[in-house]
N, C-alpha and C positions, 0 to 999 in steps of 0.2 A: 465172576461175573463171563457167563459168554460174548466174546470179541464179535461174533457175527450179528449179533440180534443188536438193531440201531434204533427201533421203531416199538410201539406201545406192543402189547399182545392183540393176535390177531383175532381173540375166542372174544366175546359179550359174556358176562356174567349174567346167568338166568338170575330176574327176582321175580321170588315169589311173593303172590296176595298172600294175606290175611285175610280167614273167616274166622268167621262164631265160633267155627267146633275148636279152632287154634287158641281162642282165648278160652273156650271150653274148658278146652287139654289142660292148659301153663297153669288154668284156675284149681282145677283137681289136683292136678301136682302136688302144687301148693298146698291144697287141705291133705291131700298125705303125707307130706313132711310134716306138722302139724301136729296132726294125728299122732305121727311117729315120734315127736320130743314136744310132748307141748309147755314142758317148762321154760325152756333156752327161746321155744318162740318167746312168750312170756316176759321173758327177763330181759330179751335182747327189745323189744319193744319197751319195754320200760322204762331200757337206759335212754334210746333215744329220743324218748318224749322228756324224761329227766332233763338230757341236754338242752333241749328247747327250751323248760323253764328256766331253765341256770342262763340263757342265753337272756330271755327275755329280764329276767331278775337281774342280771349284771350291768345293760344298758340304760334297765329306767333306774335302779338305782344312784347308778354311778351320771345320770343327769346328762346321757350322751344319747339321747334319741337319734339323732343321727345313723349312728351305726344296728339302727333295727334292719334296714333295708337290706346292707353288705352279711349283714349276721344269717337275716332271713333266706339272702340267695345264696350264703357257703356253707350253711349248714347240711344240707341235703348229698352235699358229695361227703359227709361222715356215711351213709346210707348202704353204701358195697362194704367197707370195710366193715361196719359191724355184720352184715351179711356175713365175711366169710368168715367173722368167727359161728355164725351158726350152722354155715354149712359145715365147716370141721368139727363143730359138736355131733348134727345130724348122721353125717356120715364117716364119721370113722370107724 
């Protein structure tokens, strides 16, 4: 690190505004990815849905319904990890 720098950076970052065209572009790119490898997309989404059902089943059968809220809040954290497998499969 440069010892002459003592304060924060002088340039303020530019924050872009999002438009509906940005959203349409993202959805279009996602649809193109799905059309490229539909079986991978269906497989990973099925794994994600089955995982959610497994969590619900585990907390209801175990009689510990109080775990439902923390499990429901923490379960979406797995999404990016599942998506990494999908990205690797589609763009390998």
